[in-house]
N, C-alpha and C positions, 0 to 999 in steps of 0.2 A: 442502839448502836449498830445493829445489823442494817436497819433501813438507811441510816446515815452513810454507812460504809458502802452501800450499793446504789446510792443516788447520784446520778450525773448532774452537773450544773445546769443542764438544759431542762431538767424536770420542772414543770409548772403545774401547780395544783392549789387547791384551796387550803390544803394542809401546810402548815409551816415546816418544811423539810429542808434541812441543811445538806449541802452536797458533800461528797466524800473527800473534798480537797484537804481539809485539816487532818482527817484520819490518814490519808495517803501520805502526807508529810511525816506524820509520826511513824507510820508503818515502815516507811523507807529507812528511817533512822534505826528502828528496832531490827529490821532485817539485816542492815549493815552490821549492827552489833552482834547479832546471833551468828551470822556466817563468819565474821572475823574471829569471834571467840571459839567457834567450832574448829576452824582451820588452825588457830594457834594451839589448841589443846589436843588435836587429833593424835590418838595413840600411834606410836611407831613412825610418825612423820615429824620432822623438824624443819618446817618450811622457813625460808628466809622472809624478811618483810616483803621483798619484791615478789616472791612466789605466792605469798598470802594475798597480795594485792591482785595479781593476775587471776588467781582462782576465784577470789571474791568478785572481781569484775565479770567473770564468766557467768556467775550465778545471779548477781545483783545487777541486772540490766533489763531494760524494757523488753527486748526480744525474748529472753528466756522466761521472764515473768508472764508475758502475754501468752506464750506457749503453755505455761502452767495453768493460766486462766482458762484457756481453751480445753485443756485436758481435765481439770478438776470437775468432778461431778458426784452426785449421789443418785440413788434410785428413788424415784417418786412413784407412788402407786395412786391410781385413780379408779373410781367405781362409776360406771355409767349404766343407766338403764338401757336395755335393748329389748325390742319387741319383735316377736315372730308370731304369725297366725297360729302355728301349731303349739307353741309353748307359752305364749303370752309374754308378760314382762319378766325379764330376768336381769340380774345385775351382772355386768361383765367387768371383771377386774383386769387392769393392765398395769404393767410396770415399765416405766420409761426412764432413761437417764435424764437427769436435770443438771445441766452444766452451769457453772458459775457465771459464764458470760450471759446466759439467758436470764439471770436475776438482776441485771442492770435496770434500774428505774430511770426512765428518760422519756422525754416527749419530743424527740428530734427525729425527723425522717432521715437526715444524713447519718445519724448514729445508727439507726436501724439498718440502713443500707450497708454501712461498713460492717456491722455485726454479721449480716448474712453473707457478705463476700468473704470475710476473714474466717468465718466458721467453715465454709466449704474448703478454703485453702488449708485450714488447720486439719481438717479431716484427711485430706490427701497427703499432707506432709508429716502427719503425726508419726507414722510408722518409721520413716527415715530418721526423724529427730530422735525418737526413743531408741532406735537401733544404734545410732551414732553415740548417744549418751552412754549406753551400756557397753558397747563393744569397740568403738573406734578409739584410736590413740589421740585423735584431734577433736576439739570441741566443734559441734555442728553449727558454726556461725552462718554458713551459706543457707542451709535449710531454715534456720531461725529467721534470718533476714528476708527470705523469700516469702514468709508469711505476710509481710508488709502490714503487720498488725498495728492498729491505732493505739496510741499511748494510753487511752482510757482502760485498756485491758490490763496492762501492767499496774496502772493506778488502782484497779479493783483489788488485785492481790495485796498490794501494800496497804490499802485502806482496811481490808479485812484483818490483816495483821495488826494494824493500829487499833482496831476495835477490840481485838482479843487482848491486846496489851492493856487498854483502858479497863476492860471488863474484869481482868484478873489483877488489877492494881499493880501491874508490872511484874507479876510472878510468872 
């Protein structure tokens, strides 16, 4: 499920791998349901249907999900041998962030180019987006749109949610 959820349609291999498109479709519906249910039941808030819709559209959209894809990461550790004349071979351990967008399986040069460009935009715009989300009275539409993120980044988030839904049998 993880491989399918992170495989772009451009990926070509000897292995029969299905792209994330079906998982993304499912994940989109799951995300819609989760956010709508959360907003409907939010303690202390009695949003009207119109208010629920506006808030849901702020969170369930390609720009916001792409920003979340650029932000989501875990720490990956690696051990590499290192040689010096004085100490010989030693193992050097490093820890680096591994971002979700780096896990996209593809064989497309244009996709790679887009990933490199948007990751640099995401790095520079991340602080403003996060600040506005936490402290501003308005939703950060302009900084999110300035990322000019390709749709496949938001598709990745939705496909991972779809994979989790399938893996947990909808629980």
